[in-house]
py3Dmol code that shows the C-alpha trace and the ligand (Angstrom):
import py3Dmol

protein = """\
ATOM      1  CA  UNK A   1     -14.126  62.651 -53.343  1.00  0.00           C
ATOM      2  CA  UNK A   2     -13.813  64.090 -49.850  1.00  0.00           C
ATOM      3  CA  UNK A   3     -10.161  63.954 -48.801  1.00  0.00           C
ATOM      4  CA  UNK A   4     -10.944  65.540 -45.468  1.00  0.00           C
ATOM      5  CA  UNK A   5     -13.029  62.582 -44.400  1.00  0.00           C
ATOM      6  CA  UNK A   6     -10.189  60.175 -44.853  1.00  0.00           C
ATOM      7  CA  UNK A   7      -7.168  62.358 -44.390  1.00  0.00           C
ATOM      8  CA  UNK A   8      -7.456  63.094 -40.666  1.00  0.00           C
ATOM      9  CA  UNK A   9      -3.740  62.543 -40.155  1.00  0.00           C
ATOM     10  CA  UNK A  10      -2.617  65.206 -42.553  1.00  0.00           C
ATOM     11  CA  UNK A  11      -3.511  68.610 -43.947  1.00  0.00           C
ATOM     12  CA  UNK A  12      -3.081  68.503 -47.672  1.00  0.00           C
ATOM     13  CA  UNK A  13      -3.491  72.171 -48.392  1.00  0.00           C
ATOM     14  CA  UNK A  14       0.154  73.104 -48.676  1.00  0.00           C
ATOM     15  CA  UNK A  15       0.917  70.008 -50.620  1.00  0.00           C
ATOM     16  CA  UNK A  16      -1.613  71.047 -53.187  1.00  0.00           C
ATOM     17  CA  UNK A  17       0.098  74.408 -53.933  1.00  0.00           C
ATOM     18  CA  UNK A  18       1.016  74.372 -57.548  1.00  0.00           C
ATOM     19  CA  UNK A  19       4.799  74.326 -57.603  1.00  0.00           C
ATOM     20  CA  UNK A  20       5.051  71.695 -54.902  1.00  0.00           C
ATOM     21  CA  UNK A  21       2.340  69.611 -56.487  1.00  0.00           C
ATOM     22  CA  UNK A  22       4.141  69.686 -59.869  1.00  0.00           C
ATOM     23  CA  UNK A  23       7.427  68.586 -58.308  1.00  0.00           C
ATOM     24  CA  UNK A  24       5.797  65.784 -56.358  1.00  0.00           C
ATOM     25  CA  UNK A  25       3.952  64.460 -59.406  1.00  0.00           C
ATOM     26  CA  UNK A  26       7.117  64.684 -61.546  1.00  0.00           C
ATOM     27  CA  UNK A  27       9.036  62.684 -58.937  1.00  0.00           C
ATOM     28  CA  UNK A  28       6.216  60.132 -58.755  1.00  0.00           C
ATOM     29  CA  UNK A  29       6.164  59.738 -62.531  1.00  0.00           C
ATOM     30  CA  UNK A  30       9.909  59.261 -62.578  1.00  0.00           C
ATOM     31  CA  UNK A  31      10.160  56.766 -59.703  1.00  0.00           C
ATOM     32  CA  UNK A  32       6.884  54.880 -60.023  1.00  0.00           C
ATOM     33  CA  UNK A  33       6.272  55.534 -63.737  1.00  0.00           C
ATOM     34  CA  UNK A  34       2.740  55.521 -65.049  1.00  0.00           C
ATOM     35  CA  UNK A  35       1.820  51.929 -65.773  1.00  0.00           C
ATOM     36  CA  UNK A  36       1.226  50.838 -62.166  1.00  0.00           C
ATOM     37  CA  UNK A  37       0.096  52.184 -58.817  1.00  0.00           C
ATOM     38  CA  UNK A  38       2.460  53.349 -56.036  1.00  0.00           C
ATOM     39  CA  UNK A  39       3.738  50.513 -53.793  1.00  0.00           C
ATOM     40  CA  UNK A  40       5.136  50.706 -50.292  1.00  0.00           C
ATOM     41  CA  UNK A  41       8.649  49.985 -51.568  1.00  0.00           C
ATOM     42  CA  UNK A  42       8.551  53.118 -53.763  1.00  0.00           C
ATOM     43  CA  UNK A  43       8.371  55.463 -50.777  1.00  0.00           C
ATOM     44  CA  UNK A  44      12.099  55.205 -49.868  1.00  0.00           C
ATOM     45  CA  UNK A  45      12.923  56.555 -53.367  1.00  0.00           C
ATOM     46  CA  UNK A  46      10.526  59.481 -53.194  1.00  0.00           C
ATOM     47  CA  UNK A  47      12.901  61.961 -51.518  1.00  0.00           C
ATOM     48  CA  UNK A  48      11.128  65.160 -52.386  1.00  0.00           C
ATOM     49  CA  UNK A  49       7.776  63.699 -51.420  1.00  0.00           C
ATOM     50  CA  UNK A  50       9.138  62.628 -48.023  1.00  0.00           C
ATOM     51  CA  UNK A  51      10.372  66.185 -47.477  1.00  0.00           C
ATOM     52  CA  UNK A  52       6.873  67.452 -48.366  1.00  0.00           C
ATOM     53  CA  UNK A  53       5.269  65.252 -45.769  1.00  0.00           C
ATOM     54  CA  UNK A  54       7.672  66.547 -43.112  1.00  0.00           C
ATOM     55  CA  UNK A  55       6.953  70.104 -44.224  1.00  0.00           C
ATOM     56  CA  UNK A  56       3.184  69.494 -43.874  1.00  0.00           C
ATOM     57  CA  UNK A  57       3.570  67.869 -40.447  1.00  0.00           C
ATOM     58  CA  UNK A  58       5.778  70.751 -39.220  1.00  0.00           C
ATOM     59  CA  UNK A  59       3.086  73.371 -39.933  1.00  0.00           C
ATOM     60  CA  UNK A  60       0.042  71.214 -39.451  1.00  0.00           C
ATOM     61  CA  UNK A  61       0.658  68.548 -36.817  1.00  0.00           C
ATOM     62  CA  UNK A  62      -2.494  66.405 -36.571  1.00  0.00           C
ATOM     63  CA  UNK A  63      -2.382  66.551 -32.712  1.00  0.00           C
ATOM     64  CA  UNK A  64      -1.203  70.124 -32.046  1.00  0.00           C
ATOM     65  CA  UNK A  65      -0.745  69.873 -28.276  1.00  0.00           C
ATOM     66  CA  UNK A  66       0.056  66.152 -28.176  1.00  0.00           C
ATOM     67  CA  UNK A  67      -1.846  64.146 -25.570  1.00  0.00           C
ATOM     68  CA  UNK A  68      -2.098  65.966 -22.182  1.00  0.00           C
ATOM     69  CA  UNK A  69       0.060  64.242 -19.577  1.00  0.00           C
ATOM     70  CA  UNK A  70      -0.074  64.600 -15.736  1.00  0.00           C
ATOM     71  CA  UNK A  71       3.238  64.955 -13.881  1.00  0.00           C
ATOM     72  CA  UNK A  72       3.751  62.306 -11.209  1.00  0.00           C
ATOM     73  CA  UNK A  73       6.272  64.414  -9.351  1.00  0.00           C
ATOM     74  CA  UNK A  74       7.307  68.063  -9.094  1.00  0.00           C
ATOM     75  CA  UNK A  75      10.011  69.018 -11.578  1.00  0.00           C
ATOM     76  CA  UNK A  76      11.669  71.933 -13.305  1.00  0.00           C
ATOM     77  CA  UNK A  77      11.461  72.499 -17.000  1.00  0.00           C
ATOM     78  CA  UNK A  78      13.708  75.194 -18.433  1.00  0.00           C
ATOM     79  CA  UNK A  79      13.747  77.039 -15.151  1.00  0.00           C
ATOM     80  CA  UNK A  80       9.982  76.796 -14.611  1.00  0.00           C
ATOM     81  CA  UNK A  81       8.717  74.930 -11.544  1.00  0.00           C
ATOM     82  CA  UNK A  82       6.072  72.409 -12.436  1.00  0.00           C
ATOM     83  CA  UNK A  83       4.215  70.945  -9.477  1.00  0.00           C
ATOM     84  CA  UNK A  84       3.068  67.354  -9.009  1.00  0.00           C
ATOM     85  CA  UNK A  85      -0.223  66.425 -10.748  1.00  0.00           C
ATOM     86  CA  UNK A  86       0.005  69.230 -13.247  1.00  0.00           C
ATOM     87  CA  UNK A  87      -1.404  68.652 -16.700  1.00  0.00           C
ATOM     88  CA  UNK A  88       1.344  69.309 -19.229  1.00  0.00           C
ATOM     89  CA  UNK A  89       0.710  70.134 -22.860  1.00  0.00           C
ATOM     90  CA  UNK A  90       3.525  70.040 -25.427  1.00  0.00           C
ATOM     91  CA  UNK A  91       2.764  72.618 -28.053  1.00  0.00           C
ATOM     92  CA  UNK A  92       4.225  70.985 -31.159  1.00  0.00           C
ATOM     93  CA  UNK A  93       2.212  73.347 -33.372  1.00  0.00           C
ATOM     94  CA  UNK A  94       4.077  76.292 -31.844  1.00  0.00           C
ATOM     95  CA  UNK A  95       7.396  74.426 -31.937  1.00  0.00           C
ATOM     96  CA  UNK A  96       6.960  73.881 -35.631  1.00  0.00           C
ATOM     97  CA  UNK A  97       6.597  77.664 -36.103  1.00  0.00           C
ATOM     98  CA  UNK A  98       9.245  78.814 -33.691  1.00  0.00           C
ATOM     99  CA  UNK A  99      11.520  81.441 -35.342  1.00  0.00           C
ATOM    100  CA  UNK A 100      14.345  80.468 -32.946  1.00  0.00           C
ATOM    101  CA  UNK A 101      14.388  77.032 -34.564  1.00  0.00           C
ATOM    102  CA  UNK A 102      13.204  77.539 -38.168  1.00  0.00           C
ATOM    103  CA  UNK A 103      14.263  80.152 -40.728  1.00  0.00           C
ATOM    104  CA  UNK A 104      11.173  81.858 -42.193  1.00  0.00           C
ATOM    105  CA  UNK A 105       9.070  79.570 -40.034  1.00  0.00           C
ATOM    106  CA  UNK A 106       5.744  80.200 -41.819  1.00  0.00           C
ATOM    107  CA  UNK A 107       7.198  79.393 -45.217  1.00  0.00           C
ATOM    108  CA  UNK A 108       6.133  76.070 -46.582  1.00  0.00           C
ATOM    109  CA  UNK A 109       9.430  74.878 -47.986  1.00  0.00           C
ATOM    110  CA  UNK A 110       9.978  71.135 -48.299  1.00  0.00           C
ATOM    111  CA  UNK A 111      13.517  71.852 -49.583  1.00  0.00           C
ATOM    112  CA  UNK A 112      14.593  72.616 -46.016  1.00  0.00           C
ATOM    113  CA  UNK A 113      14.384  68.920 -45.283  1.00  0.00           C
ATOM    114  CA  UNK A 114      16.344  67.699 -48.339  1.00  0.00           C
ATOM    115  CA  UNK A 115      19.728  66.448 -47.226  1.00  0.00           C
ATOM    116  CA  UNK A 116      18.766  67.008 -43.600  1.00  0.00           C
ATOM    117  CA  UNK A 117      18.657  64.206 -41.029  1.00  0.00           C
ATOM    118  CA  UNK A 118      15.579  65.593 -39.317  1.00  0.00           C
ATOM    119  CA  UNK A 119      12.689  63.178 -39.271  1.00  0.00           C
ATOM    120  CA  UNK A 120       9.365  62.937 -37.518  1.00  0.00           C
ATOM    121  CA  UNK A 121       9.967  59.717 -35.582  1.00  0.00           C
ATOM    122  CA  UNK A 122      10.622  61.256 -32.181  1.00  0.00           C
ATOM    123  CA  UNK A 123      14.385  61.672 -32.376  1.00  0.00           C
ATOM    124  CA  UNK A 124      14.452  65.363 -33.345  1.00  0.00           C
ATOM    125  CA  UNK A 125      12.854  67.505 -30.705  1.00  0.00           C
ATOM    126  CA  UNK A 126      12.225  70.367 -33.123  1.00  0.00           C
ATOM    127  CA  UNK A 127       9.724  68.248 -35.037  1.00  0.00           C
ATOM    128  CA  UNK A 128       7.471  66.014 -32.992  1.00  0.00           C
ATOM    129  CA  UNK A 129       4.132  65.461 -34.764  1.00  0.00           C
ATOM    130  CA  UNK A 130       3.987  61.902 -33.398  1.00  0.00           C
ATOM    131  CA  UNK A 131       5.312  62.707 -29.967  1.00  0.00           C
ATOM    132  CA  UNK A 132       8.508  61.369 -28.377  1.00  0.00           C
ATOM    133  CA  UNK A 133       9.754  59.418 -25.405  1.00  0.00           C
ATOM    134  CA  UNK A 134       7.945  56.704 -23.451  1.00  0.00           C
ATOM    135  CA  UNK A 135       4.445  57.706 -24.523  1.00  0.00           C
ATOM    136  CA  UNK A 136       5.086  58.460 -28.172  1.00  0.00           C
ATOM    137  CA  UNK A 137       2.440  57.443 -30.725  1.00  0.00           C
ATOM    138  CA  UNK A 138       2.014  53.707 -30.464  1.00  0.00           C
ATOM    139  CA  UNK A 139       1.140  53.524 -34.136  1.00  0.00           C
ATOM    140  CA  UNK A 140       4.000  55.747 -35.198  1.00  0.00           C
ATOM    141  CA  UNK A 141       5.506  53.464 -37.839  1.00  0.00           C
ATOM    142  CA  UNK A 142       2.161  52.319 -39.176  1.00  0.00           C
ATOM    143  CA  UNK A 143       0.749  55.837 -39.304  1.00  0.00           C
ATOM    144  CA  UNK A 144       3.915  57.219 -40.893  1.00  0.00           C
ATOM    145  CA  UNK A 145       3.922  54.550 -43.607  1.00  0.00           C
ATOM    146  CA  UNK A 146       0.178  54.817 -44.237  1.00  0.00           C
ATOM    147  CA  UNK A 147       0.281  58.576 -44.624  1.00  0.00           C
ATOM    148  CA  UNK A 148       3.069  58.292 -47.210  1.00  0.00           C
ATOM    149  CA  UNK A 149       1.438  55.471 -49.128  1.00  0.00           C
ATOM    150  CA  UNK A 150      -2.014  56.964 -49.038  1.00  0.00           C
ATOM    151  CA  UNK A 151      -1.067  60.464 -50.116  1.00  0.00           C
ATOM    152  CA  UNK A 152       1.446  59.320 -52.744  1.00  0.00           C
ATOM    153  CA  UNK A 153      -1.125  56.903 -54.211  1.00  0.00           C
ATOM    154  CA  UNK A 154      -3.745  59.663 -54.475  1.00  0.00           C
ATOM    155  CA  UNK A 155      -1.408  62.140 -56.066  1.00  0.00           C
ATOM    156  CA  UNK A 156      -0.032  59.652 -58.514  1.00  0.00           C
ATOM    157  CA  UNK A 157      -3.287  58.059 -59.540  1.00  0.00           C
ATOM    158  CA  UNK A 158      -5.525  61.131 -59.693  1.00  0.00           C
ATOM    159  CA  UNK A 159      -5.321  64.666 -61.047  1.00  0.00           C
ATOM    160  CA  UNK A 160      -6.346  67.062 -58.354  1.00  0.00           C
ATOM    161  CA  UNK A 161      -9.057  69.571 -58.926  1.00  0.00           C
ATOM    162  CA  UNK A 162      -9.936  71.661 -55.899  1.00  0.00           C
ATOM    163  CA  UNK A 163     -11.717  74.981 -55.901  1.00  0.00           C
ATOM    164  CA  UNK A 164      -9.213  77.867 -55.639  1.00  0.00           C
ATOM    165  CA  UNK A 165     -10.663  79.182 -52.426  1.00  0.00           C
ATOM    166  CA  UNK A 166     -10.155  75.812 -50.756  1.00  0.00           C
ATOM    167  CA  UNK A 167      -6.489  75.662 -51.863  1.00  0.00           C
ATOM    168  CA  UNK A 168      -5.756  79.212 -50.793  1.00  0.00           C
ATOM    169  CA  UNK A 169      -7.267  78.851 -47.335  1.00  0.00           C
ATOM    170  CA  UNK A 170      -4.874  77.427 -44.776  1.00  0.00           C
ATOM    171  CA  UNK A 171      -6.907  78.170 -41.701  1.00  0.00           C
ATOM    172  CA  UNK A 172      -7.528  75.411 -39.192  1.00  0.00           C
ATOM    173  CA  UNK A 173      -9.890  74.619 -36.340  1.00  0.00           C
ATOM    174  CA  UNK A 174      -8.007  73.608 -33.176  1.00  0.00           C
ATOM    175  CA  UNK A 175      -8.976  70.828 -30.794  1.00  0.00           C
ATOM    176  CA  UNK A 176      -7.385  67.539 -29.896  1.00  0.00           C
ATOM    177  CA  UNK A 177      -6.939  67.087 -33.643  1.00  0.00           C
ATOM    178  CA  UNK A 178      -6.420  69.943 -36.120  1.00  0.00           C
ATOM    179  CA  UNK A 179      -8.891  70.234 -38.949  1.00  0.00           C
ATOM    180  CA  UNK A 180      -9.062  72.450 -41.957  1.00  0.00           C
ATOM    181  CA  UNK A 181     -11.740  75.092 -41.666  1.00  0.00           C
ATOM    182  CA  UNK A 182     -12.761  74.573 -45.279  1.00  0.00           C
ATOM    183  CA  UNK A 183     -13.270  70.948 -46.153  1.00  0.00           C
ATOM    184  CA  UNK A 184     -10.921  69.735 -48.872  1.00  0.00           C
ATOM    185  CA  UNK A 185     -13.615  68.644 -51.258  1.00  0.00           C
ATOM    186  CA  UNK A 186     -12.691  68.381 -54.924  1.00  0.00           C
ATOM    187  CA  UNK A 187     -12.858  66.115 -57.894  1.00  0.00           C
ATOM    188  CA  UNK A 188     -10.392  63.458 -58.890  1.00  0.00           C
ATOM    189  CA  UNK A 189      -9.660  62.500 -62.485  1.00  0.00           C
ATOM    190  CA  UNK A 190      -7.693  59.361 -63.198  1.00  0.00           C
ATOM    191  CA  UNK A 191      -4.263  60.118 -64.719  1.00  0.00           C
ATOM    192  CA  UNK A 192      -2.936  56.591 -65.295  1.00  0.00           C
ATOM    193  CA  UNK A 193      -3.991  53.944 -67.824  1.00  0.00           C
ATOM    194  CA  UNK A 194      -7.725  53.246 -67.606  1.00  0.00           C
ATOM    195  CA  UNK A 195      -7.189  49.479 -67.314  1.00  0.00           C
ATOM    196  CA  UNK A 196      -5.472  49.932 -63.908  1.00  0.00           C
ATOM    197  CA  UNK A 197      -8.630  51.289 -62.293  1.00  0.00           C
ATOM    198  CA  UNK A 198     -10.752  48.306 -63.464  1.00  0.00           C
ATOM    199  CA  UNK A 199      -8.765  45.665 -61.482  1.00  0.00           C
TER     200      UNK A 199
END
"""
ligand_1 = """\
43
HEM
C -0.212 59.787 -39.074
C -1.036 59.274 -38.204
C -0.929 59.487 -36.745
C -0.570 60.614 -36.015
C -0.263 61.966 -36.632
C -0.585 60.275 -34.617
C -0.250 61.135 -33.631
C -0.151 60.794 -32.256
C 0.304 61.701 -31.236
C 0.811 63.078 -31.459
C 0.259 61.007 -30.072
C 0.633 61.570 -28.686
C 2.067 61.307 -28.426
C 2.632 61.981 -27.221
O 1.824 62.430 -26.358
O 3.872 62.130 -27.099
C -0.269 59.699 -30.366
C -0.506 58.740 -29.421
C -0.999 57.504 -29.691
N -1.234 56.965 -30.975
Fe -0.997 57.936 -32.726
N -0.911 58.957 -34.503
C -1.087 58.413 -35.729
C -1.394 57.116 -36.064
C -1.666 56.131 -35.118
C -2.005 54.771 -35.421
C -2.124 54.212 -36.840
C -2.203 54.162 -34.247
C -2.576 52.739 -33.943
C -2.571 51.715 -34.829
C -1.961 55.090 -33.180
C -2.068 54.847 -31.848
C -1.681 55.687 -30.805
C -1.794 55.369 -29.408
C -2.283 54.062 -28.789
C -1.302 56.501 -28.700
C -1.215 56.682 -27.174
C 0.163 56.259 -26.734
C 0.360 56.368 -25.212
O -0.273 57.248 -24.571
O 1.138 55.588 -24.663
N -1.646 56.284 -33.762
N -0.487 59.587 -31.709
"""
view = py3Dmol.view(width=600, height=400)
view.addModel(protein, "pdb")
view.setStyle({"model": 0}, {"cartoon": {"style": "trace"}})
view.addModel(ligand_1, "xyz")
view.setStyle({"model": 1}, {"stick": {}})
view.zoomTo()
view.show()
């Protein structure tokens, strides 16, 4: 199975780190139990898992500089003069790692989002992986739901087995969309009742 091919919206590398993975799977087994697959309605009850997705999107936003936008008039942003017809990039990758905003910014710690009202839907300017304002991601709600459902389903239904070097490597190749340098290629072993996979 090649998760990289299908998982363009999300980098799974941090999620696969052992202690986080164990906690996510334990929560999935408790909320979804093991005799059925994950359903959309389960996501609201997967609090730790939701925090993990925020933590991944903070450090690895799929579109690191958002979509370049031209200014239609001259303006000032935080004391900087920006002229008309300038192309503006919003560096959400940098914002997600800003030590003025995040304690230990490079630490992957989903717990920081537990009990916090910060979400990724464009209301909190510290965390904007889907953009904000008039030109925010038009598929925001769909993309957000699909990422949760897709990743939760994979983690619940299959035991991960990725080579160590792939899990340890968190380097990325920049561009319009961020990609892992090492492809996340591994094997997947079913972990639920065999009959479920035959339907
Ligand atoms: C998790 C998956 C997705 C991520 C991470 C993502 C991310 C983004 C980002 C960062 C932007 C730029 C926002 C800005 O400049 O402020 C954007 C724009 C956009 N996205 Fe998404 N997106 C996702 C899923 C989708 C889906 C599923 C659709 C369509 C069904 C979609 C359609 C669009 C469109 C049309 C725009 C351009 C909006 C505009 O310029 O007015 N996206 N997306």
